[in-house]
C-alpha positions in Angstrom: 23.8 11.6 0.6 22.7 15.2 1.0 21.8 16.7 -2.4 21.7 20.1 -4.0 19.7 19.6 -7.1 16.3 20.8 -8.3 13.5 19.3 -10.4 12.8 21.5 -13.4 10.2 19.3 -15.1 8.6 15.9 -15.1 6.7 13.8 -17.6 5.0 10.4 -17.6 3.0 8.1 -19.8 -0.1 6.3 -18.6 1.0 2.9 -17.2 -0.7 -0.1 -18.7 -0.7 -2.4 -21.7 1.0 -0.7 -24.7 1.4 -3.6 -27.2 1.5 -1.2 -30.2 4.0 1.2 -28.7 7.7 0.6 -28.8 10.0 0.7 -25.8 11.8 3.8 -27.2 8.4 5.3 -28.1 7.3 5.2 -24.5 10.6 6.8 -23.4 10.2 9.5 -26.0 6.7 10.4 -24.9 7.7 10.9 -21.2 10.9 12.8 -22.1 9.1 15.2 -24.4 6.6 15.9 -21.7 9.3 16.5 -19.1 11.2 18.9 -21.4 8.0 20.9 -22.1 7.3 21.0 -18.4 10.8 22.3 -17.8 10.6 24.8 -20.6 13.9 23.8 -22.1 15.1 22.4 -25.5 16.5 18.9 -25.8 19.8 20.5 -26.9 20.2 21.9 -23.4 20.6 18.4 -21.8 24.2 17.8 -20.8 23.9 14.2 -19.7 21.2 11.5 -19.6 20.7 8.7 -17.1 18.5 6.0 -18.8 17.0 3.2 -16.8 15.6 -0.1 -18.1 15.5 -3.4 -16.3 14.0 -6.1 -18.6 14.5 -4.9 -22.2 17.1 -7.5 -22.9 14.9 -10.4 -21.8 11.6 -9.2 -23.0 12.4 -7.2 -26.2 15.9 -8.3 -26.9 17.2 -4.7 -26.6 20.5 -4.9 -24.7 23.3 -2.5 -23.8 22.3 0.7 -25.6 18.6 1.2 -24.9 19.2 4.7 -23.7 21.0 5.8 -26.9 18.4 4.1 -29.0 15.6 6.0 -27.3 17.3 9.4 -27.3 18.4 9.1 -31.0 14.7 9.1 -31.8 14.5 12.6 -30.2 17.6 13.8 -32.0 19.7 13.7 -28.9 23.3 12.6 -29.3 26.9 13.6 -28.4 26.2 13.9 -24.7 27.1 11.2 -22.1 24.4 8.6 -21.9 24.5 6.3 -18.9 22.4 3.1 -19.1 21.4 1.7 -15.7 19.9 -1.6 -14.6 19.3 -2.2 -10.9 16.2 -4.4 -10.8 13.0 -2.7 -9.7 15.2 0.2 -8.3 16.6 1.0 -11.8 15.2 4.5 -12.3 15.5 5.5 -8.7 19.1 4.6 -9.0 19.4 6.6 -12.2 17.8 9.6 -10.3 20.2 9.1 -7.4 23.3 9.1 -9.7 22.1 12.1 -11.8 21.4 14.1 -8.6 24.9 13.3 -7.3 26.5 14.6 -10.5 24.4 17.7 -10.5 25.1 18.3 -6.8 28.8 17.9 -7.3 28.8 20.5 -10.2 29.5 18.1 -13.1 26.3 19.1 -14.9 23.8 22.0 -14.8 21.1 20.0 -16.6 20.6 16.3 -16.6 17.8 14.0 -17.8 16.6 10.9 -16.0 14.2 8.4 -17.7 12.9 5.0 -16.6 11.2 3.0 -19.3 9.9 -0.5 -19.6 7.7 -2.9 -21.6 6.7 -6.1 -19.7 3.7 -7.2 -21.7 4.6 -9.8 -24.3 2.7 -12.4 -26.3 5.0 -15.0 -24.6 4.4 -14.6 -20.8 7.4 -16.8 -20.1 9.7 -14.0 -21.2 8.2 -11.7 -18.5 8.5 -14.3 -15.8 12.1 -14.9 -16.9 12.9 -11.2 -16.3 11.8 -11.5 -12.7 13.6 -14.9 -12.2 16.9 -13.2 -12.9 16.5 -10.7 -10.0 18.2 -13.2 -7.6 21.6 -14.8 -7.3 21.1 -17.4 -10.1 24.6 -18.9 -9.5 24.0 -19.8 -5.9 23.5 -23.6 -5.7 20.8 -23.0 -3.0 19.6 -19.9 -4.8 16.0 -19.0 -4.6 15.0 -22.4 -3.3 17.1 -21.9 -0.2 15.6 -18.4 0.3 12.1 -19.7 0.0 12.8 -22.5 2.5 14.3 -20.1 5.0 11.4 -17.7 4.7 8.9 -20.7 5.0 10.6 -21.9 8.2 10.3 -18.4 9.7 6.6 -18.3 8.8 6.0 -21.9 9.8 4.9 -22.8 6.2 5.8 -25.1 3.4 7.2 -24.0 0.0 5.0 -24.5 -3.0 7.9 -25.6 -5.3 5.5 -27.0 -8.0 4.1 -23.5 -8.9 6.6 -20.9 -7.7 7.9 -19.1 -10.8 5.8 -21.3 -13.1 2.2 -20.1 -12.7 3.1 -16.8 -11.1 6.2 -14.6 -10.4 8.3 -16.3 -7.8 8.3 -13.0 -5.9 4.7 -13.5 -5.1 5.7 -16.6 -3.1 8.3 -14.5 -1.3 5.7 -11.8 -0.5 3.3 -14.6 0.7 5.8 -15.9 3.2 6.8 -12.5 4.4 3.1 -11.7 5.0 2.5 -14.9 6.9 5.6 -14.2 9.1 4.2 -10.7 9.8 0.8 -12.2 10.7 2.4 -14.8 13.0 4.7 -12.3 14.8 2.4 -9.2 15.0 -1.1 -10.5 14.6 -1.6 -8.6 11.3 -4.7 -9.8 9.5 -5.5 -10.7 5.9 -8.2 -8.0 6.0 -5.6 -5.4 6.9 -3.4 -6.4 4.0 -6.4 -6.4 1.7 -7.2 -2.9 3.0 -4.0 -1.6 1.4 -5.4 -2.5 -2.0 -8.8 -0.9 -1.1 -7.0 2.3 -0.1 -4.7 2.3 -3.2 -7.5 1.5 -5.5 -9.3 4.6 -4.3 -6.2 6.6 -4.9 -5.8 5.0 -8.3 -9.3 5.8 -9.3 -8.3 9.5 -9.1 -5.2 9.1 -11.2 -5.7 9.3 -15.0 -2.2 7.8 -15.6 -2.9 4.7 -13.4 -3.1 1.3 -15.0 -6.2 0.4 -12.9 -8.7 3.2 -12.2 -11.6 1.3 -10.5 -12.1 1.6 -6.7 -12.6 -1.7 -4.9 -14.3 -2.8 -1.8 -12.8 -5.1 0.8 -15.1 -7.9 -0.2 -14.1 -7.5 -3.8 -10.4 -7.7 -3.0 -10.8 -10.7 -0.7 -13.2 -12.6 -3.1 -10.9 -12.2 -6.1 -8.9 -15.0 -7.6 -6.3 -16.3 -5.2 -2.6 -16.2 -6.4 -1.1 -17.7 -3.3 -2.5 -17.5 0.3 -3.0 -14.9 1.7 -2.7 -12.9 -1.6 -5.5 -12.4 -4.1 -4.9 -11.0 -7.6 -5.5 -7.3 -6.6 -3.1 -7.7 -3.7 -0.2 -8.3 -6.2 1.3 -5.6 -8.3 0.6 -6.1 -12.0 3.1 -6.2 -14.9 2.9 -3.1 -17.1 4.4 -0.9 -19.7 5.3 2.8 -19.3 7.9 5.5 -18.9 8.6 8.4 -16.6 11.2 11.2 -17.0 12.7 14.0 -14.9 14.8 17.1 -15.8 17.2 17.9 -13.0 19.1 21.2 -12.7 21.7 22.8 -10.5 20.8 25.5 -8.0 22.5 28.0 -10.3 20.4 26.9 -13.3 17.2 26.8 -11.3 17.7 30.5 -10.5 18.5 31.3 -14.1 15.4 29.5 -15.3 13.3 31.2 -12.6 11.6 28.0 -11.7 8.1 28.4 -10.3 7.3 26.3 -7.2 10.8 24.7 -7.2 11.2 21.2 -5.8 14.6 20.5 -4.2 16.1 17.1 -3.8 17.0 17.1 -0.1 18.6 13.7 0.0 18.8 10.3 -1.8 20.3 7.2 -0.3 21.2 4.2 -2.5 22.2 1.1 -0.6 22.7 -2.6 -1.3 22.0 -5.6 0.8 24.5 -7.5 3.0 24.6 -10.7 4.9 22.4 -9.8 7.8 23.4 -10.7 11.3 21.0 -11.2 14.1 19.8 -7.8 15.3 20.8 -5.9 12.2 18.4 -3.4 10.8 16.8 -4.2 7.4 18.1 -2.8 4.1 15.1 -0.6 3.9 15.5 0.8 7.5 19.2 1.4 6.8 18.4 3.4 3.6 15.7 5.4 5.3 17.9 6.3 8.2 20.6 7.6 5.8 18.0 9.6 3.8 16.5 11.2 7.0 19.8 12.1 8.4 21.1 13.7 5.2 17.9 15.6 4.7 17.8 16.8 8.3 14.2 15.7 8.8 12.4 12.9 10.6 9.5 10.6 9.7 7.0 12.9 11.5 7.8 15.7 9.1 6.9 13.8 5.9 3.8 15.0 4.2 3.3 12.0 2.0 5.2 9.0 0.7 5.3 6.8 -2.4 6.6 3.4 -1.4 7.3 0.0 -3.0 4.0 -1.8 -2.6 4.9 -4.7 -4.9 2.4 -6.6 -2.9 -0.2 -5.3 -0.3 1.8 -6.8 2.6 4.9 -5.0 1.3 3.4 -1.6 2.1 2.5 -2.6 5.6 6.0 -4.0 6.3 7.5 -0.9 4.8 5.7 1.3 7.3 7.9 -0.2 10.0 11.3 0.5 8.5 10.3 4.0 7.2 9.4 4.9 10.8 5.8 5.7 9.9 4.6 3.5 12.8 6.0 1.4 15.7 7.3 -2.1 14.8 4.5 -4.4 13.7 1.7 -1.8 14.0 1.3 -1.1 10.3 -2.0 -2.9 10.1 -3.5 -0.3 12.5 -2.6 2.5 10.0 -4.9 0.8 7.5 -7.7 0.4 10.0 -7.7 4.0 11.1 -7.1 5.6 7.7 -3.8 7.3 8.6 -2.2 6.5 5.2 -5.3 7.3 3.1 -5.8 10.6 1.3 -6.8 13.0 4.0 -5.0 11.0 6.7 -2.0 11.8 8.8 0.5 10.7 6.2 -1.0 9.6 2.9 0.9 6.8 1.2 0.8 5.8 -2.5 -1.7 8.5 -3.4 -0.8 7.7 -7.1 -2.4 4.3 -6.6 1.0 2.7 -5.9 2.5 -0.2 -7.7 -0.7 -2.1 -7.0 -2.9 0.2 -9.0 -0.8 2.7 -10.9 1.2 -0.3 -12.1 4.8 -1.6 -12.0 6.8 -1.4 -15.2 9.9 -2.1 -13.2 12.4 0.1 -14.9 10.0 3.1 -14.8 8.7 2.7 -11.2 11.2 4.7 -9.3 11.0 7.7 -11.7 7.2 7.6 -11.6 7.4 7.9 -7.8 9.5 11.0 -8.2 7.0 12.4 -10.7 4.1 11.9 -8.3 5.8 13.5 -5.3 7.0 16.5 -7.4 3.5 17.2 -8.7 2.1 16.9 -5.2 4.6 19.3 -3.8 3.7 21.8 -6.6 0.0 21.4 -6.0 -0.7 19.9 -9.4 -2.5 16.6 -8.4 -6.1 17.8 -8.7 -8.5 15.4 -7.0 -5.8 13.4 -5.2 -3.9 16.5 -4.0 -2.5 16.2 -0.5 -3.2 19.4 1.4 -0.2 21.6 2.2 2.3 19.0 1.0 5.8 20.2 1.8 8.1 17.2 2.1 7.7 13.9 0.3 9.5 10.6 0.5 10.0 7.8 -2.1 11.1 4.3 -1.4 12.0 1.8 -4.2 13.5 -1.6 -3.7 14.8 -4.2 -6.2 15.9 -7.8 -6.4 16.6 -10.3 -3.6 19.7 -11.8 -2.2 19.3 -13.9 0.9 16.4 -12.5 2.9 16.4 -8.9 1.9 16.4 -6.5 -1.1 19.5 -6.4 -3.3 19.1 -2.6 -3.8 17.0 0.1 -2.2 16.7 3.8 -2.8 15.1 6.3 -0.4 14.8 9.9 -1.6 13.4 12.9 0.1 12.1 16.0 -1.8 11.1 19.3 -0.4 9.0 22.3 -1.7 10.6 25.7 -1.7 8.5 28.8 -1.5 
């Protein structure tokens, strides 16, 4: 959908392990920073879109997490919309808030994604991910894994999937092997994604991991499931990110400096794919490009959903960053590294910045906004004018259950 909304302010906590900070405390920190950045009082907010994915499973906080977090800041009376859409929760919240602002329902809306995944009982965290599939399907995840394994020419590790690791790592492993089989992509190229993103993360003070890694260090790390080592898998994390959205009229009234406009945002869900269908990600990207009136070649930088290192390479295809199956070459030639043709995940991505699932989409928006405003210091992309975010969540069948692609532009 074509949008007409502006970002007035952003805020974000450092992602990582925050055992001593509450879920609502993380949200409050990000929101307070976003309000200060926007230069407005909390009382000016007309509606709030609050995204959390796993609070019910991990913390036991169900149903009213947004109201609970906002009450701590003295915010009440306004509409509070709680959203849960797997890993795409806060990008969905952003999409919905942009839609309402663009339609004229609100002049000022708040978006916040917040999550705590670290818990003394790791089974709670794994349980949160286990629910991001069709749990009532008799074949369920087992059927999906078997289908993906057949495509990749592999066997399913049913003994350890979802027990010693998130079941999604088994999915990413099989997708990676299928890509290797079909296109000749190498394990070294997948590992190169982590090398690149670790360099970017080393420049980001809010990243969960801030150590640059060599290719040898990535490949020699503990194996999770072939071909993935630990640094090639996104970590669990805690954190929050917030955005203040305003209408065009309010943007002019506030006299925003270096305004960032939401050009488009496409929220789509998966379907029963037929042979020859485009993927959910490709469909969402196509909608976002058309609504924004831009093409892949005009994108200055992108933050995409690298839940595993192979996920980034695969996403290059359907975002139109490269020809089908040629994503590995972009890693080899440095095209997606800071200073390259189209830098990707300059924040460090999910792999290094971290992946507190309910906060991830909003954090991508924060990164692109600051980049377009020239506020990213050592990791600043030169002359960044148009940025793209891609955030997917859940799995039904062989593709994502939900995907959001958003395009932001700098106005001079």
